[in-house]
Biopython code that builds the backbone (N, CA, C, O; Angstrom):
import numpy as np
from Bio.PDB.StructureBuilder import StructureBuilder

atoms = [
    (1, "MET", "N", (0.985, -1.434, -0.244)),
    (1, "MET", "CA", (0.140, 0.007, 0.233)),
    (1, "MET", "C", (0.699, 1.381, 0.195)),
    (1, "MET", "O", (0.077, 2.350, -0.241)),
    (2, "GLN", "N", (1.691, 1.411, 0.588)),
    (2, "GLN", "CA", (2.438, 2.241, 1.062)),
    (2, "GLN", "C", (3.569, 2.419, -0.752)),
    (2, "GLN", "O", (3.974, 3.422, -1.340)),
    (3, "LYS", "N", (3.697, 1.016, -1.050)),
    (3, "LYS", "CA", (4.175, 2.027, -2.413)),
    (3, "LYS", "C", (3.322, 2.821, -4.524)),
    (3, "LYS", "O", (3.450, 3.377, -5.615)),
    (4, "LEU", "N", (2.145, 1.766, -2.948)),
    (4, "LEU", "CA", (1.065, 2.571, -3.839)),
    (4, "LEU", "C", (1.167, 4.016, -3.986)),
    (4, "LEU", "O", (1.390, 4.732, -4.962)),
    (5, "SER", "N", (0.963, 4.233, -2.852)),
    (5, "SER", "CA", (1.204, 5.561, -2.315)),
    (5, "SER", "C", (1.533, 6.613, -2.688)),
    (5, "SER", "O", (1.009, 7.725, -2.742)),
    (6, "SER", "N", (2.936, 5.970, -3.087)),
    (6, "SER", "CA", (4.252, 6.940, -2.870)),
    (6, "SER", "C", (4.936, 6.660, -4.664)),
    (6, "SER", "O", (6.109, 6.890, -4.961)),
    (7, "SER", "N", (3.757, 6.073, -5.761)),
    (7, "SER", "CA", (3.776, 6.184, -6.841)),
    (7, "SER", "C", (2.774, 6.782, -7.490)),
    (7, "SER", "O", (2.396, 6.786, -8.662)),
    (8, "ILE", "N", (2.233, 7.554, -5.976)),
    (8, "ILE", "CA", (1.018, 8.618, -7.549)),
    (8, "ILE", "C", (1.335, 9.163, -6.239)),
    (8, "ILE", "O", (0.319, 8.820, -5.635)),
    (9, "VAL", "N", (2.249, 9.951, -5.145)),
    (9, "VAL", "CA", (2.316, 10.833, -5.207)),
    (9, "VAL", "C", (3.631, 11.039, -5.905)),
    (9, "VAL", "O", (4.391, 11.912, -5.485)),
    (10, "LEU", "N", (3.930, 10.358, -6.856)),
    (10, "LEU", "CA", (5.570, 10.808, -7.638)),
    (10, "LEU", "C", (5.214, 11.683, -8.631)),
    (10, "LEU", "O", (5.548, 12.867, -8.671)),
    (11, "LEU", "N", (4.094, 10.726, -9.960)),
    (11, "LEU", "CA", (3.660, 10.814, -10.423)),
    (11, "LEU", "C", (2.289, 12.435, -10.571)),
    (11, "LEU", "O", (2.100, 13.149, -11.556)),
    (12, "THR", "N", (1.695, 12.491, -9.369)),
    (12, "THR", "CA", (1.077, 14.068, -9.576)),
    (12, "THR", "C", (1.964, 14.803, -9.610)),
    (12, "THR", "O", (1.845, 15.705, -10.439)),
    (13, "LEU", "N", (3.461, 14.783, -8.620)),
    (13, "LEU", "CA", (4.785, 16.055, -8.951)),
    (13, "LEU", "C", (5.161, 16.136, -10.348)),
    (13, "LEU", "O", (5.145, 17.262, -10.846)),
    (14, "LEU", "N", (5.547, 15.007, -11.182)),
    (14, "LEU", "CA", (5.614, 15.088, -12.215)),
    (14, "LEU", "C", (4.601, 15.640, -13.360)),
    (14, "LEU", "O", (4.880, 16.456, -14.238)),
    (15, "SER", "N", (3.569, 15.104, -13.173)),
    (15, "SER", "CA", (1.791, 16.189, -13.747)),
    (15, "SER", "C", (2.560, 17.520, -13.522)),
    (15, "SER", "O", (3.164, 18.302, -14.256)),
    (16, "ALA", "N", (2.212, 17.425, -11.867)),
    (16, "ALA", "CA", (2.262, 19.612, -11.903)),
    (16, "ALA", "C", (3.224, 19.926, -12.665)),
    (16, "ALA", "O", (2.897, 20.528, -13.687)),
    (17, "CYS", "N", (4.824, 19.622, -12.436)),
    (17, "CYS", "CA", (5.591, 20.182, -12.680)),
    (17, "CYS", "C", (5.832, 20.353, -14.200)),
    (17, "CYS", "O", (6.678, 21.227, -14.388)),
    (18, "ALA", "N", (5.316, 19.744, -15.472)),
    (18, "ALA", "CA", (5.558, 19.633, -16.641)),
    (18, "ALA", "C", (4.453, 20.573, -17.255)),
    (18, "ALA", "O", (4.226, 20.360, -18.446)),
    (19, "SER", "N", (3.806, 21.466, -16.719)),
    (19, "SER", "CA", (3.011, 22.755, -16.631)),
    (19, "SER", "C", (2.453, 23.200, -17.951)),
    (19, "SER", "O", (1.479, 22.757, -18.560)),
    (20, "PRO", "N", (3.223, 24.106, -18.241)),
    (20, "PRO", "CA", (3.865, 24.577, -20.031)),
    (20, "PRO", "C", (3.077, 24.303, -20.730)),
    (20, "PRO", "O", (3.117, 23.073, -20.692)),
    (21, "GLU", "N", (1.754, 24.776, -21.904)),
    (21, "GLU", "CA", (1.198, 24.072, -22.532)),
    (21, "GLU", "C", (2.032, 23.763, -23.520)),
    (21, "GLU", "O", (1.659, 22.648, -23.153)),
    (22, "VAL", "N", (2.748, 23.611, -24.362)),
    (22, "VAL", "CA", (3.172, 22.765, -25.767)),
    (22, "VAL", "C", (2.196, 23.386, -27.280)),
    (22, "VAL", "O", (1.482, 22.706, -28.016)),
    (23, "VAL", "N", (2.337, 24.098, -27.324)),
    (23, "VAL", "CA", (1.379, 25.042, -28.795)),
    (23, "VAL", "C", (1.956, 23.497, -29.791)),
    (23, "VAL", "O", (2.949, 22.784, -29.646)),
    (24, "ASP", "N", (1.042, 23.459, -30.588)),
    (24, "ASP", "CA", (1.291, 23.366, -32.181)),
    (24, "ASP", "C", (1.411, 24.701, -33.721)),
    (24, "ASP", "O", (0.706, 25.504, -34.332)),
    (25, "GLU", "N", (3.043, 24.074, -33.679)),
    (25, "GLU", "CA", (3.487, 25.547, -33.893)),
    (25, "GLU", "C", (2.365, 25.656, -35.824)),
    (25, "GLU", "O", (1.928, 26.773, -36.101)),
    (26, "ARG", "N", (1.985, 24.099, -37.180)),
    (26, "ARG", "CA", (1.052, 24.677, -37.434)),
    (26, "ARG", "C", (-0.504, 23.710, -37.010)),
    (26, "ARG", "O", (-0.734, 22.657, -36.415)),
    (27, "GLU", "N", (-1.356, 24.810, -37.729)),
    (27, "GLU", "CA", (-3.061, 24.592, -37.258)),
    (27, "GLU", "C", (-2.873, 24.284, -38.819)),
    (27, "GLU", "O", (-2.172, 24.861, -39.651)),
    (28, "LEU", "N", (-3.861, 23.016, -38.962)),
    (28, "LEU", "CA", (-5.033, 23.049, -39.568)),
    (28, "LEU", "C", (-5.343, 24.789, -40.080)),
    (28, "LEU", "O", (-5.512, 25.565, -39.140)),
    (29, "GLY", "N", (-5.408, 25.310, -41.331)),
    (29, "GLY", "CA", (-6.540, 26.666, -42.073)),
    (29, "GLY", "C", (-5.574, 27.149, -41.484)),
    (29, "GLY", "O", (-5.786, 28.310, -41.831)),
    (30, "ASP", "N", (-4.181, 27.253, -40.532)),
    (30, "ASP", "CA", (-3.496, 28.248, -40.954)),
    (30, "ASP", "C", (-3.457, 29.711, -41.721)),
    (30, "ASP", "O", (-3.499, 30.881, -41.340)),
    (31, "GLU", "N", (-3.325, 28.855, -43.359)),
    (31, "GLU", "CA", (-3.162, 29.419, -44.848)),
    (31, "GLU", "C", (-4.811, 30.240, -44.670)),
    (31, "GLU", "O", (-4.924, 31.454, -44.838)),
    (32, "ASN", "N", (-5.455, 29.750, -44.474)),
    (32, "ASN", "CA", (-7.324, 30.342, -45.065)),
    (32, "ASN", "C", (-7.743, 31.661, -43.978)),
    (32, "ASN", "O", (-8.907, 32.057, -43.913)),
    (33, "LEU", "N", (-6.179, 32.517, -42.808)),
    (33, "LEU", "CA", (-6.345, 33.211, -41.258)),
    (33, "LEU", "C", (-6.451, 34.774, -42.030)),
    (33, "LEU", "O", (-5.591, 35.287, -42.745)),
    (34, "SER", "N", (-7.878, 35.380, -41.615)),
    (34, "SER", "CA", (-7.444, 36.742, -42.534)),
    (34, "SER", "C", (-6.484, 37.353, -41.173)),
    (34, "SER", "O", (-5.970, 36.816, -40.191)),
    (35, "CYS", "N", (-6.546, 38.606, -41.641)),
    (35, "CYS", "CA", (-5.008, 39.650, -41.580)),
    (35, "CYS", "C", (-4.956, 39.864, -39.226)),
    (35, "CYS", "O", (-4.133, 39.639, -38.338)),
    (36, "SER", "N", (-6.652, 40.497, -39.338)),
    (36, "SER", "CA", (-6.864, 40.055, -37.645)),
    (36, "SER", "C", (-6.289, 38.275, -37.002)),
    (36, "SER", "O", (-5.374, 37.970, -36.237)),
    (37, "GLN", "N", (-7.027, 37.666, -37.531)),
    (37, "GLN", "CA", (-7.105, 36.467, -36.996)),
    (37, "GLN", "C", (-5.913, 35.494, -36.069)),
    (37, "GLN", "O", (-5.909, 34.794, -35.056)),
    (38, "ILE", "N", (-4.495, 36.169, -37.621)),
    (38, "ILE", "CA", (-2.768, 35.551, -37.873)),
    (38, "ILE", "C", (-2.630, 37.108, -36.187)),
    (38, "ILE", "O", (-1.848, 37.147, -35.238)),
    (39, "LYS", "N", (-3.547, 37.877, -36.504)),
    (39, "LYS", "CA", (-2.754, 38.814, -34.731)),
    (39, "LYS", "C", (-3.469, 38.377, -33.812)),
    (39, "LYS", "O", (-2.761, 38.358, -32.805)),
    (40, "GLN", "N", (-4.517, 37.997, -33.572)),
    (40, "GLN", "CA", (-5.303, 36.970, -32.570)),
    (40, "GLN", "C", (-4.134, 35.939, -32.813)),
    (40, "GLN", "O", (-3.168, 36.281, -32.131)),
    (41, "GLU", "N", (-3.923, 34.995, -33.419)),
    (41, "GLU", "CA", (-3.086, 33.590, -32.875)),
    (41, "GLU", "C", (-1.573, 34.566, -32.390)),
    (41, "GLU", "O", (-1.325, 34.291, -31.216)),
    (42, "ILE", "N", (-0.779, 35.353, -32.830)),
    (42, "ILE", "CA", (-0.019, 35.600, -32.821)),
    (42, "ILE", "C", (0.449, 36.283, -30.782)),
    (42, "ILE", "O", (1.325, 36.223, -29.919)),
    (43, "ALA", "N", (-0.865, 36.832, -31.062)),
    (43, "ALA", "CA", (-1.386, 37.343, -29.053)),
    (43, "ALA", "C", (-0.713, 36.025, -28.670)),
    (43, "ALA", "O", (0.479, 35.850, -28.420)),
    (44, "GLU", "N", (-1.956, 34.907, -28.671)),
    (44, "GLU", "CA", (-1.891, 33.766, -27.770)),
    (44, "GLU", "C", (-0.579, 33.253, -28.067)),
    (44, "GLU", "O", (-0.162, 32.868, -26.975)),
    (45, "ALA", "N", (0.271, 33.041, -28.904)),
    (45, "ALA", "CA", (1.201, 32.325, -28.692)),
    (45, "ALA", "C", (1.784, 33.083, -27.975)),
    (45, "ALA", "O", (1.784, 32.739, -26.793)),
    (46, "GLU", "N", (2.836, 34.969, -28.460)),
    (46, "GLU", "CA", (2.651, 35.129, -27.290)),
    (46, "GLU", "C", (2.500, 34.838, -25.795)),
    (46, "GLU", "O", (3.453, 34.842, -25.016)),
    (47, "ASN", "N", (1.030, 34.544, -25.394)),
    (47, "ASN", "CA", (0.796, 34.791, -24.596)),
    (47, "ASN", "C", (1.478, 33.001, -23.683)),
    (47, "ASN", "O", (1.724, 33.129, -22.484)),
    (48, "PHE", "N", (1.628, 32.071, -24.081)),
    (48, "PHE", "CA", (1.833, 30.638, -24.618)),
    (48, "PHE", "C", (3.562, 30.256, -23.967)),
    (48, "PHE", "O", (4.019, 29.506, -23.104)),
    (49, "GLU", "N", (4.062, 31.155, -24.853)),
    (49, "GLU", "CA", (5.949, 31.970, -24.654)),
    (49, "GLU", "C", (6.016, 32.247, -23.767)),
    (49, "GLU", "O", (6.943, 31.844, -23.066)),
    (50, "LYS", "N", (4.381, 33.706, -22.958)),
    (50, "LYS", "CA", (4.834, 34.110, -21.737)),
    (50, "LYS", "C", (4.655, 33.073, -20.299)),
    (50, "LYS", "O", (5.327, 32.698, -19.338)),
    (51, "GLN", "N", (3.689, 32.957, -20.704)),
    (51, "GLN", "CA", (3.584, 31.580, -19.280)),
    (51, "GLN", "C", (4.696, 30.441, -19.584)),
    (51, "GLN", "O", (5.298, 30.379, -18.512)),
    (52, "ALA", "N", (5.211, 29.638, -20.340)),
    (52, "ALA", "CA", (6.136, 29.351, -20.076)),
    (52, "ALA", "C", (7.992, 29.720, -19.731)),
    (52, "ALA", "O", (8.827, 29.000, -19.184)),
    (53, "ARG", "N", (8.135, 31.172, -20.333)),
    (53, "ARG", "CA", (8.828, 32.722, -19.508)),
    (53, "ARG", "C", (8.660, 31.431, -18.003)),
    (53, "ARG", "O", (9.153, 30.350, -17.680)),
    (54, "LYS", "N", (7.514, 32.552, -17.399)),
    (54, "LYS", "CA", (7.122, 32.455, -15.888)),
    (54, "LYS", "C", (6.942, 30.764, -15.840)),
    (54, "LYS", "O", (5.712, 30.716, -15.796)),
    (55, "GLU", "N", (7.448, 29.168, -15.819)),
    (55, "GLU", "CA", (7.065, 28.968, -15.398)),
    (55, "GLU", "C", (8.518, 28.152, -15.074)),
    (55, "GLU", "O", (8.598, 27.110, -14.423)),
    (56, "LYS", "N", (10.083, 29.178, -15.932)),
    (56, "LYS", "CA", (11.721, 28.526, -15.577)),
    (56, "LYS", "C", (11.844, 29.162, -14.708)),
    (56, "LYS", "O", (12.842, 28.857, -14.055)),
    (57, "GLY", "N", (11.065, 30.294, -14.170)),
    (57, "GLY", "CA", (11.652, 31.084, -13.278)),
    (57, "GLY", "C", (11.354, 30.413, -11.538)),
    (57, "GLY", "O", (10.943, 29.256, -11.633)),
    (58, "VAL", "N", (11.444, 30.763, -10.423)),
    (58, "VAL", "CA", (11.168, 31.116, -8.832)),
    (58, "VAL", "C", (10.169, 31.321, -9.093)),
    (58, "VAL", "O", (9.624, 32.369, -9.439)),
    (59, "THR", "N", (9.376, 29.173, -8.794)),
    (59, "THR", "CA", (8.242, 29.426, -8.626)),
    (59, "THR", "C", (8.455, 28.688, -7.401)),
    (59, "THR", "O", (9.453, 28.078, -7.018)),
    (60, "GLY", "N", (6.932, 28.919, -6.670)),
    (60, "GLY", "CA", (6.985, 27.694, -5.362)),
    (60, "GLY", "C", (7.113, 26.167, -6.038)),
    (60, "GLY", "O", (8.211, 25.612, -6.062)),
    (61, "THR", "N", (6.714, 25.953, -6.220)),
    (61, "THR", "CA", (7.142, 24.733, -6.941)),
    (61, "THR", "C", (8.312, 23.611, -7.396)),
    (61, "THR", "O", (8.600, 22.416, -7.318)),
    (62, "ASN", "N", (8.863, 25.172, -8.039)),
    (62, "ASN", "CA", (10.212, 24.332, -8.243)),
    (62, "ASN", "C", (10.847, 24.691, -7.003)),
    (62, "ASN", "O", (11.602, 23.869, -6.483)),
    (63, "VAL", "N", (10.653, 25.756, -6.482)),
    (63, "VAL", "CA", (11.354, 24.992, -5.228)),
    (63, "VAL", "C", (11.249, 24.276, -4.800)),
    (63, "VAL", "O", (12.344, 23.744, -4.615)),
    (64, "ALA", "N", (10.309, 23.632, -4.320)),
    (64, "ALA", "CA", (9.758, 22.240, -3.612)),
    (64, "ALA", "C", (9.848, 20.910, -4.379)),
    (64, "ALA", "O", (9.816, 19.813, -3.822)),
    (65, "ALA", "N", (10.036, 21.221, -6.548)),
    (65, "ALA", "CA", (11.064, 20.217, -7.028)),
    (65, "ALA", "C", (12.292, 20.295, -6.126)),
    (65, "ALA", "O", (12.270, 19.784, -5.006)),
    (66, "ALA", "N", (13.483, 21.001, -6.658)),
    (66, "ALA", "CA", (14.422, 21.141, -6.674)),
    (66, "ALA", "C", (14.567, 20.169, -4.235)),
    (66, "ALA", "O", (14.923, 19.183, -3.590)),
    (67, "VAL", "N", (14.258, 20.863, -4.181)),
    (67, "VAL", "CA", (14.170, 20.375, -2.826)),
    (67, "VAL", "C", (13.240, 19.083, -2.554)),
    (67, "VAL", "O", (13.287, 18.345, -1.571)),
    (68, "PHE", "N", (12.649, 19.023, -3.325)),
    (68, "PHE", "CA", (11.868, 17.049, -2.707)),
    (68, "PHE", "C", (12.763, 16.427, -3.863)),
    (68, "PHE", "O", (13.913, 16.026, -3.685)),
    (69, "PHE", "N", (11.943, 16.396, -5.315)),
    (69, "PHE", "CA", (12.536, 15.681, -6.411)),
    (69, "PHE", "C", (14.064, 16.280, -7.733)),
    (69, "PHE", "O", (14.475, 15.937, -8.841)),
    (70, "TRP", "N", (14.197, 16.687, -7.315)),
    (70, "TRP", "CA", (15.356, 17.277, -7.647)),
    (70, "TRP", "C", (14.795, 17.042, -9.375)),
    (70, "TRP", "O", (14.524, 17.984, -10.120)),
    (71, "PRO", "N", (14.697, 15.350, -9.819)),
    (71, "PRO", "CA", (14.439, 15.157, -11.700)),
    (71, "PRO", "C", (13.056, 16.296, -11.595)),
    (71, "PRO", "O", (13.485, 17.390, -11.962)),
    (72, "ALA", "N", (11.843, 16.379, -11.293)),
    (72, "ALA", "CA", (11.000, 17.049, -11.691)),
    (72, "ALA", "C", (11.181, 18.173, -12.154)),
    (72, "ALA", "O", (10.626, 18.802, -13.055)),
    (73, "MET", "N", (12.371, 18.489, -11.169)),
    (73, "MET", "CA", (12.869, 20.273, -12.091)),
    (73, "MET", "C", (12.639, 20.384, -12.968)),
    (73, "MET", "O", (11.844, 21.208, -13.421)),
    (74, "LEU", "N", (13.562, 19.188, -13.822)),
    (74, "LEU", "CA", (14.659, 18.914, -15.051)),
    (74, "LEU", "C", (13.085, 18.626, -15.733)),
    (74, "LEU", "O", (12.864, 18.912, -16.910)),
    (75, "VAL", "N", (12.514, 18.300, -15.249)),
    (75, "VAL", "CA", (11.736, 17.627, -16.430)),
    (75, "VAL", "C", (10.524, 18.599, -16.504)),
    (75, "VAL", "O", (9.593, 18.022, -17.065)),
    (76, "THR", "N", (10.117, 20.201, -16.043)),
    (76, "THR", "CA", (9.778, 21.520, -16.195)),
    (76, "THR", "C", (10.468, 21.928, -16.223)),
    (76, "THR", "O", (10.179, 22.980, -15.652)),
    (77, "TYR", "N", (11.731, 22.001, -16.584)),
    (77, "TYR", "CA", (12.582, 22.827, -16.728)),
    (77, "TYR", "C", (12.404, 22.343, -19.101)),
    (77, "TYR", "O", (12.236, 23.337, -19.807)),
    (78, "SER", "N", (12.449, 21.496, -19.542)),
    (78, "SER", "CA", (12.383, 20.457, -20.044)),
    (78, "SER", "C", (11.287, 20.866, -21.163)),
    (78, "SER", "O", (11.064, 21.434, -22.232)),
    (79, "ASN", "N", (11.134, 20.643, -20.834)),
    (79, "ASN", "CA", (8.690, 21.420, -20.709)),
    (79, "ASN", "C", (9.098, 22.363, -21.087)),
    (79, "ASN", "O", (9.470, 22.246, -22.255)),
    (80, "ALA", "N", (9.280, 23.609, -20.558)),
    (80, "ALA", "CA", (9.479, 24.747, -20.194)),
    (80, "ALA", "C", (10.028, 25.221, -21.720)),
    (80, "ALA", "O", (9.155, 25.684, -22.454)),
    (81, "GLU", "N", (10.994, 25.169, -22.100)),
    (81, "GLU", "CA", (11.787, 25.298, -23.393)),
    (81, "GLU", "C", (11.894, 24.614, -24.852)),
    (81, "GLU", "O", (12.714, 24.789, -25.754)),
    (82, "GLU", "N", (10.485, 23.562, -24.732)),
    (82, "GLU", "CA", (10.286, 22.566, -25.538)),
    (82, "GLU", "C", (9.300, 24.440, -25.682)),
    (82, "GLU", "O", (9.474, 25.164, -26.662)),
    (83, "ALA", "N", (8.490, 24.777, -24.656)),
    (83, "ALA", "CA", (6.923, 25.510, -24.688)),
    (83, "ALA", "C", (7.459, 27.059, -25.513)),
    (83, "ALA", "O", (7.149, 27.908, -26.349)),
    (84, "ILE", "N", (8.168, 26.759, -24.835)),
    (84, "ILE", "CA", (9.188, 28.277, -25.997)),
    (84, "ILE", "C", (9.603, 28.176, -27.064)),
    (84, "ILE", "O", (9.729, 28.939, -28.021)),
    (85, "ASP", "N", (9.755, 27.476, -26.925)),
    (85, "ASP", "CA", (10.824, 27.115, -28.843)),
    (85, "ASP", "C", (9.212, 26.782, -30.172)),
    (85, "ASP", "O", (9.089, 27.307, -31.279)),
    (86, "ALA", "N", (8.169, 25.703, -29.456)),
    (86, "ALA", "CA", (7.611, 25.854, -30.331)),
    (86, "ALA", "C", (6.362, 27.849, -30.904)),
    (86, "ALA", "O", (6.286, 28.647, -31.838)),
    (87, "ALA", "N", (5.506, 27.514, -29.034)),
    (87, "ALA", "CA", (5.332, 29.096, -29.651)),
    (87, "ALA", "C", (6.050, 30.245, -29.855)),
    (87, "ALA", "O", (5.701, 31.397, -29.595)),
    (88, "GLU", "N", (7.010, 29.885, -30.304)),
    (88, "GLU", "CA", (8.786, 30.714, -31.216)),
    (88, "GLU", "C", (7.995, 30.519, -32.543)),
    (88, "GLU", "O", (7.203, 31.059, -33.315)),
    (89, "ASN", "N", (9.156, 28.734, -32.165)),
    (89, "ASN", "CA", (7.813, 28.393, -33.997)),
    (89, "ASN", "C", (6.816, 28.907, -34.978)),
    (89, "ASN", "O", (6.902, 29.262, -36.154)),
    (90, "ARG", "N", (5.214, 28.787, -33.564)),
    (90, "ARG", "CA", (3.939, 29.151, -34.127)),
    (90, "ARG", "C", (4.194, 31.334, -34.654)),
    (90, "ARG", "O", (3.177, 31.742, -35.217)),
    (91, "LYS", "N", (4.758, 31.898, -34.573)),
    (91, "LYS", "CA", (5.024, 33.120, -34.428)),
    (91, "LYS", "C", (5.785, 33.468, -35.527)),
    (91, "LYS", "O", (5.618, 34.555, -36.081)),
    (92, "LYS", "N", (6.877, 32.392, -36.029)),
    (92, "LYS", "CA", (7.209, 32.942, -36.799)),
    (92, "LYS", "C", (6.258, 32.414, -38.375)),
    (92, "LYS", "O", (6.128, 33.117, -39.377)),
    (93, "ARG", "N", (5.804, 31.257, -38.213)),
    (93, "ARG", "CA", (4.932, 30.733, -39.072)),
    (93, "ARG", "C", (3.834, 31.520, -39.301)),
    (93, "ARG", "O", (3.102, 31.311, -40.268)),
    (94, "LEU", "N", (3.574, 32.715, -38.236)),
    (94, "LEU", "CA", (1.558, 33.422, -38.915)),
    (94, "LEU", "C", (1.968, 34.786, -39.490)),
    (94, "LEU", "O", (1.366, 35.708, -40.041)),
    (95, "VAL", "N", (3.487, 34.489, -39.066)),
    (95, "VAL", "CA", (4.413, 36.214, -38.944)),
    (95, "VAL", "C", (4.678, 35.400, -40.702)),
    (95, "VAL", "O", (3.728, 35.292, -41.477)),
    (96, "SER", "N", (5.524, 35.109, -40.917)),
    (96, "SER", "CA", (5.043, 34.372, -42.541)),
    (96, "SER", "C", (4.912, 34.118, -43.081)),
    (96, "SER", "O", (5.379, 33.915, -44.202)),
    (97, "ILE", "N", (3.857, 33.926, -42.334)),
    (97, "ILE", "CA", (1.454, 33.500, -43.873)),
    (97, "ILE", "C", (1.229, 35.228, -44.109)),
    (97, "ILE", "O", (0.999, 35.872, -45.132)),
    (98, "GLY", "N", (1.491, 35.836, -42.002)),
    (98, "GLY", "CA", (0.710, 37.305, -43.014)),
    (98, "GLY", "C", (1.731, 38.014, -43.597)),
    (98, "GLY", "O", (1.634, 37.455, -44.690)),
    (99, "GLU", "N", (2.235, 38.449, -43.685)),
    (99, "GLU", "CA", (3.495, 38.266, -44.801)),
    (99, "GLU", "C", (3.328, 38.443, -46.066)),
    (99, "GLU", "O", (3.598, 39.376, -46.823)),
    (100, "SER", "N", (2.542, 36.777, -46.289)),
    (100, "SER", "CA", (2.314, 36.719, -47.519)),
    (100, "SER", "C", (1.585, 37.162, -47.688)),
    (100, "SER", "O", (1.609, 37.599, -48.839)),
    (101, "LYS", "N", (-0.160, 37.651, -46.628)),
    (101, "LYS", "CA", (-1.256, 38.022, -47.963)),
    (101, "LYS", "C", (-1.096, 39.553, -47.674)),
    (101, "LYS", "O", (-2.160, 40.139, -47.876)),
    (102, "GLY", "N", (-0.189, 40.286, -47.306)),
    (102, "GLY", "CA", (0.292, 41.948, -47.069)),
    (102, "GLY", "C", (-0.671, 42.535, -45.388)),
    (102, "GLY", "O", (-1.043, 43.708, -45.380)),
    (103, "CYS", "N", (-0.876, 41.949, -44.549)),
    (103, "CYS", "CA", (-1.008, 41.770, -43.549)),
    (103, "CYS", "C", (0.006, 43.170, -42.913)),
    (103, "CYS", "O", (1.160, 43.401, -43.272)),
    (104, "THR", "N", (-0.846, 44.028, -41.828)),
    (104, "THR", "CA", (0.310, 44.850, -41.404)),
    (104, "THR", "C", (-0.063, 44.599, -39.840)),
    (104, "THR", "O", (-1.130, 44.779, -39.253)),
    (105, "LEU", "N", (1.891, 43.852, -39.114)),
    (105, "LEU", "CA", (1.635, 42.955, -38.428)),
    (105, "LEU", "C", (2.418, 43.451, -37.225)),
    (105, "LEU", "O", (2.443, 42.787, -36.189)),
]
sb = StructureBuilder()
sb.init_structure("model")
sb.init_model(0)
sb.init_chain("A")
sb.init_seg("    ")
for serial, (resi, resn, name, xyz) in enumerate(atoms, 1):
    if name == "N":
        sb.init_residue(resn, " ", resi, " ")
    sb.init_atom(name, np.array(xyz, "f"), 0.0, 1.0, " ", f" {name:<3s}", serial, name[0])
structure = sb.get_structure()
């Protein structure tokens, strides 16, 4: 029973630490977006990037992970970096689509 409890706690810690959402760099229908929709999508990608950057900072979760289970902190940092890269790539793609349509972004 104690092993089961320990496993549940471990899985909970790991899932809680790897929280930044990784956006899809490409979405179906991106090429069909209007200029205003492209601007909205860029703003959304920027918000995802900001959230991921916050996760890399000193947070209560990161401090607890460092103290109690340091591999969880590594998972959080790795996930945050992946989320940042994906958001940056999404923005680049959207800007490229917007430029090809003559949008002012």
